[in-house]
C-alpha positions, 0 to 999 in steps of 0.5 A: 172675797168671790171674784167670778164671772156675772154669768156664774154668781148664781152658784154662790146662792147660799153665801149671797141671799137675793143674789137671784132677784138681783141678778135677773133685775140687773139683767133686765137693765138696758140704759145705764144712767149714772147713780141711778138706783133700783131696790129690791126686796128685803131692803136691797138695793143696786145701783149704776156707776158710770166713771173713770178710774182715779189713783189709789187713796183711802179704801171703804168697808160696809157692815150692814151690805155686802159689794158685789161689783159687776164690771158691765164695760170697761175696767177697773183695778181694785185694792183689797185689804183685811180689816184687821190690817187696816187703819180706820180714817175718821168714824165708821158712818152708821147711817151711810154704812160705810168707814174709810180705811188706809193700810196695805192692799192687794191690786186686782185688775177687774175686766169686763163681765167679771164681778166681785163680792166684798163681805163686811171683813173685806176693806175695798178700794173700787174703780182704780188704776194703777197706770192709766185711767180707763172708763167704766160702767158697772152695777152695785149690788148691796145685799144686807148681810 
């Protein structure tokens, strides 16, 4: 996992093929419409998520894409655990590239302007809170691995 200010994400270009294009495309967005998806080259994409955080429950992981989750407004708590230490909750959905997992998670507050990158070995639980719900606007970039 990587966590940094969004403005610095391009420093990791060697690990994140497609980040240059995604960075400029995300920064060009001026209206944040929930669930709006923007295609990028090579099957990459990003979408907007507008919502309110939820209490922790099951987490997710992906095999074909890594996630870069960038908090544009508000904040969230994100749960993280190593895939090897988690228990699958049902079958992995290859078509949607998502599996759900339970386990012991570390929780990190992600504030406005910050992004985090989760790789296939990172089970993550985005959009959560540990005490009081928070409203957020975020961008989720999906880059092929």
